Structures are given as C-alpha cells and as structure tokens.
C-alpha positions as CSV (number, residue, x, y, z in Angstrom):
1,M,34.0,-34.0,40.2
2,R,30.6,-35.0,40.3
3,N,29.5,-31.7,41.7
4,R,30.9,-29.8,38.9
5,K,29.2,-32.0,36.2
6,T,25.8,-31.0,37.7
7,R,26.7,-27.4,37.7
8,R,27.5,-27.5,33.9
9,D,24.1,-29.4,33.2
10,V,22.3,-26.6,35.4
11,R,24.0,-23.8,33.5
12,G,21.7,-21.5,31.6
13,F,22.0,-19.7,27.9
14,T,25.2,-17.6,27.3
15,L,24.9,-14.0,26.4
16,I,25.7,-14.7,22.7
17,E,22.7,-17.2,22.4
18,L,20.4,-15.0,24.2
19,M,21.8,-12.0,21.7
20,V,21.2,-14.2,18.5
21,V,17.5,-14.9,19.8
22,M,17.1,-11.4,20.2
23,V,18.3,-10.6,17.0
24,I,16.2,-13.2,15.2
25,I,13.2,-11.9,17.0
26,A,13.7,-8.2,15.8
27,L,14.3,-9.3,12.1
28,L,10.8,-11.3,12.4
29,A,9.2,-8.4,13.8
30,A,10.6,-5.8,11.3
31,L,9.4,-8.0,8.6
32,V,6.1,-9.1,9.9
33,G,5.1,-5.5,11.4
34,P,4.5,-3.4,8.5
35,R,2.1,-6.0,7.2
36,V,0.3,-6.2,10.1
37,M,-0.2,-2.8,10.4
38,K,-1.3,-2.3,6.7
39,H,-4.1,-4.9,7.5
40,L,-5.3,-2.9,10.6
41,A,-5.4,0.2,8.3
42,S,-7.3,-1.6,5.6
43,S,-9.9,-3.0,8.1
44,R,-10.3,0.3,9.8
45,E,-11.5,1.5,6.4
46,K,-13.6,-1.4,5.5
47,T,-15.1,-1.0,9.0
48,T,-16.0,2.6,8.4
49,L,-17.6,1.8,5.0
50,V,-19.9,-0.9,6.6
51,Q,-20.8,1.8,9.2
52,I,-21.8,4.3,6.6
53,E,-23.8,1.8,4.8
54,Q,-25.6,0.9,8.2
55,L,-26.4,4.7,8.6
56,A,-27.4,4.8,4.9
57,T,-29.9,2.0,5.6
58,A,-31.3,3.7,8.7
59,L,-31.7,7.2,6.8
60,E,-33.6,5.3,4.0
61,S,-36.0,3.7,6.5
62,F,-36.4,7.6,8.4
63,K,-37.0,8.8,4.5
64,L,-39.8,5.9,4.1
65,E,-41.9,6.7,6.9
66,V,-41.3,10.5,7.4
67,G,-41.1,11.3,3.8
68,R,-37.6,13.1,3.7
69,Y,-34.2,12.6,5.0
70,P,-33.3,14.5,8.3
71,N,-32.3,18.2,7.4
72,Q,-28.8,19.6,8.3
73,Q,-30.3,20.9,11.9
74,E,-31.6,17.6,12.7
75,G,-28.7,15.7,11.6
76,L,-28.0,12.0,12.5
77,R,-29.3,12.2,15.9
78,A,-32.5,12.1,14.1
79,L,-32.2,8.6,13.7
80,V,-32.4,7.7,17.4
81,E,-34.4,10.8,18.8
82,N,-37.6,12.0,17.4
83,P,-36.8,15.6,16.3
84,A,-39.6,17.8,16.8
85,K,-42.1,15.0,17.7
86,M,-42.7,14.2,14.2
87,A,-46.0,12.2,13.8
88,N,-44.6,9.5,11.4
89,W,-41.1,8.8,13.2
90,N,-41.1,5.3,14.2
91,G,-37.5,5.0,15.3
92,P,-35.1,4.6,16.7
93,Y,-33.7,3.3,13.4
94,L,-30.6,2.2,14.7
95,R,-30.6,-1.1,16.7
96,K,-28.2,-0.1,19.6
97,R,-30.3,3.3,19.8
98,E,-27.1,5.3,19.6
99,L,-25.3,6.9,16.9
100,P,-21.8,4.8,15.9
101,M,-18.4,6.4,15.8
102,D,-16.1,5.8,12.8
103,A,-13.4,3.0,13.3
104,W,-11.2,5.8,14.7
105,G,-13.6,7.0,17.5
106,Y,-14.7,10.1,15.7
107,P,-18.4,10.9,14.9
108,F,-19.7,10.6,11.4
109,H,-20.3,13.9,9.3
110,Y,-23.7,14.5,7.6
111,E,-24.5,17.1,5.1
112,V,-27.7,18.0,3.4
113,P,-27.5,19.2,0.6
114,P,-24.6,17.1,-0.4
115,K,-21.3,19.0,-1.3
116,R,-19.1,16.1,-2.0
117,G,-20.8,14.0,-4.4
118,G,-23.6,11.9,-2.5
119,I,-26.9,11.8,-4.4
120,D,-28.9,13.0,-1.7
121,Y,-26.8,13.7,1.3
122,D,-23.2,13.2,2.2
123,L,-22.4,10.8,4.9
124,Y,-18.7,10.6,5.8
125,S,-15.7,10.0,7.9
126,F,-12.4,12.2,8.0
127,G,-10.3,9.0,8.6
128,A,-7.7,8.6,11.2
129,D,-6.5,12.4,11.3
130,N,-10.1,13.6,11.6
131,Q,-9.4,16.5,9.1
132,P,-10.5,16.9,5.6
133,G,-8.5,15.4,2.9
134,G,-5.4,13.3,3.5
135,D,-4.1,10.0,2.0
136,G,-3.9,6.5,3.2
137,E,-5.3,6.2,6.6
138,N,-6.0,9.8,6.7
139,A,-8.3,9.8,3.5
140,D,-11.9,10.7,3.5
141,I,-14.2,7.9,3.4
142,G,-17.8,8.6,2.3
143,N,-21.1,7.5,0.4
144,W,-19.8,9.0,-2.7
145,K,-17.3,6.2,-3.3
C-alpha cells in the first residue's frame, strides 16, 4: 500500500491540465503579440528618422567645409570618402566611417536637387518593403516630414 501512495505523489500533470496551460499561453500570445509588433514597427520608423537626422547633420558639416552639398554623383559616399580629392574636405563626417543602413537593412536614398519636398536635398528610406510609396511600415520616411 505504501508503494501505491508514493506512485500517486510522483505522478505528473494530466493531459487536460497541460491543454489548459497551453490554451492560456496561446490566449496571452494572441493578446500581447500584436501590441509588441506594433511597437517594433514604430521603433524602426523612429530609428530611421534618427539616422536621417544624423546624416543631415553630417551633410551640413560637409557643406560648411566644402561650400556645397554632395552632388548626385558623389552621393552620401562623400561623407566618408573624399570625392575627387577636395582640398576643403575634412571628413569623414560620420563617426563610424561608414554609411548607415536604415532600420530594415537598406541603404538610404539621396537626391540633389530635391524631388520629394526636402529643402536642399531629399534624404529618405523606402521603409520595410524598400519600394516607393506604401502604408504603415512600408511608408517612405524622409527629411521632408
């Protein structure tokens, strides 16, 4: 008799108990998951806006020293490498000495003269899909906003 009591004490969870726990976990994931994903998308957009501001500051430094913004041919690469061996170029103008990627891992786009609403140039990311236009996470993010 003592042996049977010990077996009952050692016995694990029943299948129904495990199923109840799994259903509770699934319900919590269904409630919390979309909120977490919404904040993740929002943080990527904010990160990209901060990177655009950092690149804009580097472009202003370039302009102060060289007397103009990089042209379309030179592009953003002029912030880390001296294009055409300019005498007044005192870069690199970015701390890490490399061009950052947007929050989705794509390169930033730079246009001179501006076509999308920037004042002296357009500096932007196409968002998650890396395609012009879009909504939500796929929306374009630029210095014109």
